Backbone as CSV, one residue per row, in Angstrom:
resi,resn,N_x,N_y,N_z,CA_x,CA_y,CA_z,C_x,C_y,C_z
1,UNK,0.863,-1.179,0.000,0.000,0.000,0.000,0.901,1.231,0.000
2,UNK,0.603,2.153,-0.888,1.416,3.365,-0.978,0.991,4.373,0.085
3,UNK,1.912,5.259,0.434,1.676,6.241,1.485,0.496,7.152,1.228
4,UNK,0.263,7.487,-0.056,-0.838,8.413,-0.354,-2.206,7.794,-0.061
5,UNK,-2.242,6.491,0.074,-3.503,5.826,0.416,-3.693,5.721,1.937
6,UNK,-2.607,5.939,2.678,-2.650,5.827,4.136,-2.623,7.178,4.845
7,UNK,-2.008,8.157,4.208,-1.769,9.444,4.854,-2.420,10.555,4.045
8,UNK,-3.095,11.443,4.739,-3.718,12.583,4.076,-3.103,13.852,4.645
9,UNK,-2.678,14.758,3.772,-2.089,16.008,4.238,-3.145,16.853,4.943
10,UNK,-2.731,17.483,6.028,-3.650,18.348,6.764,-3.973,19.584,5.936
11,UNK,-5.175,20.109,6.129,-5.543,21.356,5.465,-4.844,22.511,6.178
12,UNK,-4.826,23.664,5.533,-4.246,24.851,6.172,-4.961,25.149,7.483
13,UNK,-6.281,24.979,7.505,-7.048,25.249,8.727,-6.627,24.315,9.860
14,UNK,-6.243,23.089,9.517,-5.792,22.140,10.539,-4.370,22.450,11.001
15,UNK,-3.552,22.980,10.101,-2.154,23.263,10.418,-1.973,24.594,11.141
16,UNK,-2.767,25.577,10.765,-2.586,26.936,11.269,-3.597,27.252,12.363
17,UNK,-3.190,28.087,13.299,-4.080,28.512,14.381,-3.910,30.020,14.554
18,UNK,-4.573,30.809,13.704,-4.383,32.256,13.746,-4.797,32.851,15.092
19,UNK,-3.950,33.729,15.606,-4.226,34.394,16.872,-3.825,35.861,16.774
20,UNK,-4.221,36.641,17.751,-3.768,38.029,17.847,-3.265,38.257,19.267
21,UNK,-2.245,39.114,19.391,-1.686,39.410,20.711,-2.581,40.378,21.474
22,UNK,-3.146,41.351,20.763,-4.002,42.354,21.402,-5.263,42.533,20.572
23,UNK,-6.377,42.705,21.258,-7.647,42.908,20.562,-7.684,44.304,19.948
24,UNK,-8.441,44.439,18.875,-8.657,45.732,18.240,-9.735,46.467,19.026
25,UNK,-9.453,47.717,19.396,-10.429,48.508,20.151,-11.390,49.173,19.172
26,UNK,-12.696,49.009,19.438,-13.735,49.531,18.547,-14.783,50.293,19.354
27,UNK,-15.525,51.168,18.665,-16.572,51.942,19.335,-17.727,51.054,19.783
28,UNK,-18.173,50.151,18.907,-19.319,49.291,19.212,-19.022,47.882,18.701
29,UNK,-18.724,46.939,19.607,-18.355,45.583,19.190,-19.451,44.839,18.427
30,UNK,-20.677,45.347,18.443,-21.756,44.679,17.714,-21.961,45.280,16.327
31,UNK,-21.274,46.392,16.038,-21.445,47.051,14.733,-20.138,47.728,14.328
32,UNK,-19.223,46.936,13.798,-17.932,47.476,13.389,-18.065,48.316,12.125
33,UNK,-17.285,49.389,12.069,-17.225,50.199,10.853,-16.294,49.498,9.861
34,UNK,-16.308,49.950,8.608,-15.409,49.367,7.606,-13.949,49.557,8.016
35,UNK,-13.631,50.731,8.583,-12.255,50.985,9.023,-11.853,50.030,10.145
36,UNK,-12.776,49.782,11.079,-12.481,48.865,12.182,-12.303,47.440,11.664
37,UNK,-13.119,47.041,10.693,-12.976,45.706,10.095,-11.597,45.561,9.455
38,UNK,-11.144,46.621,8.782,-9.821,46.607,8.148,-8.732,46.488,9.218
39,UNK,-8.913,47.183,10.339,-7.947,47.086,11.442,-7.866,45.654,11.976
40,UNK,-9.017,44.999,12.119,-9.043,43.609,12.597,-8.297,42.717,11.607
41,UNK,-8.590,42.884,10.319,-7.906,42.082,9.292,-6.399,42.314,9.344
42,UNK,-5.989,43.587,9.399,-4.559,43.906,9.453,-3.911,43.307,10.700
43,UNK,-4.624,43.350,11.824,-4.115,42.796,13.078,-3.878,41.288,12.940
44,UNK,-4.816,40.595,12.308,-4.658,39.148,12.098,-3.456,38.879,11.199
45,UNK,-3.357,39.609,10.091,-2.233,39.394,9.159,-0.891,39.711,9.829
46,UNK,-0.836,40.829,10.585,0.412,41.226,11.249,0.859,40.196,12.284
47,UNK,-0.093,39.575,12.974,0.225,38.626,14.034,0.405,37.195,13.531
48,UNK,0.144,36.971,12.246,0.235,35.624,11.674,0.948,35.664,10.327
49,UNK,2.255,35.967,10.353,2.993,36.103,9.092,3.058,34.815,8.271
50,UNK,2.720,33.671,8.868,2.773,32.400,8.152,1.531,32.088,7.336
51,UNK,0.550,33.005,7.323,-0.653,32.746,6.525,-0.287,32.682,5.046
52,UNK,-0.842,31.733,4.305,-0.572,31.680,2.864,-0.971,32.997,2.188
53,UNK,-0.282,33.317,1.117,-0.452,34.613,0.456,-1.882,34.892,-0.008
54,UNK,-2.571,33.910,-0.519,-3.913,34.117,-1.076,-5.032,33.951,-0.041
55,UNK,-4.690,33.992,1.234,-5.686,33.828,2.297,-6.650,35.010,2.305
56,UNK,-7.958,34.708,2.385,-8.987,35.750,2.458,-9.466,35.862,3.896
57,UNK,-9.602,37.096,4.372,-10.088,37.338,5.727,-11.318,38.222,5.631
58,UNK,-12.441,37.714,6.131,-13.694,38.472,6.114,-14.143,38.708,7.550
59,UNK,-14.307,39.995,7.895,-14.710,40.376,9.245,-16.169,40.804,9.215
60,UNK,-16.991,40.186,10.054,-18.411,40.519,10.127,-18.661,41.750,10.980
61,UNK,-19.901,42.228,10.958,-20.277,43.421,11.716,-20.004,43.273,13.210
62,UNK,-20.077,42.049,13.726,-19.865,41.823,15.156,-18.440,41.355,15.465
63,UNK,-17.556,41.422,14.478,-16.166,41.027,14.685,-15.881,39.566,14.402
64,UNK,-16.942,38.734,14.265,-16.709,37.337,13.897,-15.968,37.315,12.562
65,UNK,-14.914,36.537,12.497,-14.038,36.571,11.332,-13.865,35.186,10.726
66,UNK,-13.995,35.131,9.407,-13.805,33.896,8.660,-12.518,34.024,7.858
67,UNK,-11.637,33.060,8.031,-10.368,33.027,7.306,-10.443,31.856,6.338
68,UNK,-10.390,32.157,5.041,-10.458,31.122,4.013,-9.086,31.010,3.353
69,UNK,-8.514,29.819,3.433,-7.185,29.565,2.893,-7.272,29.181,1.420
70,UNK,-6.144,29.274,0.701,-6.147,28.913,-0.722,-6.635,27.489,-0.987
71,UNK,-6.470,26.573,-0.026,-6.939,25.193,-0.229,-8.429,25.042,0.092
72,UNK,-9.107,26.174,0.313,-10.558,26.245,0.591,-10.934,25.795,2.004
73,UNK,-9.953,25.472,2.839,-10.275,25.175,4.238,-10.524,26.498,4.960
74,UNK,-11.235,26.427,6.085,-11.714,27.640,6.740,-11.461,27.590,8.246
75,UNK,-11.056,28.730,8.799,-11.002,28.933,10.244,-11.975,30.049,10.576
76,UNK,-12.616,29.960,11.732,-13.505,31.022,12.187,-13.074,31.441,13.586
77,UNK,-12.990,32.756,13.790,-12.635,33.294,15.103,-13.780,34.195,15.541
78,UNK,-14.277,33.985,16.751,-15.386,34.808,17.231,-14.896,36.212,17.578
79,UNK,-15.802,37.167,17.426,-15.465,38.567,17.641,-14.915,38.862,19.020
80,UNK,-15.393,38.151,20.042,-14.930,38.435,21.401,-13.445,38.130,21.589
81,UNK,-12.852,37.370,20.682,-11.418,37.089,20.751,-10.600,38.119,19.970
82,UNK,-11.298,38.956,19.178,-10.592,39.877,18.294,-10.829,41.351,18.588
83,UNK,-11.995,41.680,19.143,-12.316,43.096,19.372,-12.779,43.324,20.809
84,UNK,-12.586,44.558,21.260,-13.121,44.970,22.553,-13.549,46.424,22.444
85,UNK,-14.545,46.775,23.243,-15.085,48.127,23.188,-14.094,49.115,23.792
86,UNK,-13.966,50.262,23.131,-13.128,51.329,23.668,-13.738,51.825,24.970
87,UNK,-12.888,52.327,25.851,-13.393,52.947,27.070,-14.017,54.288,26.702
88,UNK,-14.789,54.850,27.609,-15.401,56.161,27.353,-14.333,57.195,27.022
89,UNK,-13.226,57.151,27.737,-12.143,58.103,27.494,-11.556,57.930,26.094
90,UNK,-11.463,56.680,25.628,-10.913,56.430,24.292,-11.876,56.877,23.198
91,UNK,-13.181,56.812,23.482,-14.180,57.217,22.489,-14.242,58.727,22.335
92,UNK,-14.026,59.447,23.426,-14.112,60.902,23.389,-12.865,61.482,22.757
93,UNK,-13.063,62.520,21.989,-11.941,63.195,21.351,-12.033,64.664,21.739
94,UNK,-11.613,64.978,22.968,-11.785,66.357,23.435,-10.942,67.339,22.634
95,UNK,-11.552,68.450,22.315,-10.821,69.510,21.632,-10.817,70.724,22.542
96,UNK,-9.741,71.456,22.486,-9.602,72.623,23.363,-9.577,73.870,22.536
């Protein structure tokens, strides 16, 4: 029996475990703006340099994120692991 009949290569989703060191701070974790979604995507890419080049990252309104690898395997990360609400002080932009 040849090895290809006994062994199956793991998908990217099985091999990779994307994480972030720090959550992205957002105004409303249930309704991310397009800019905040881009920040979440950039944060994932910056913290996971081993992601394959053609990896697609889609961030939902609530921060839930779907990562689709070139081999069509998928990882999903819930928003609570990626975003957190800004404090009142961070939301305010006082001008003098």
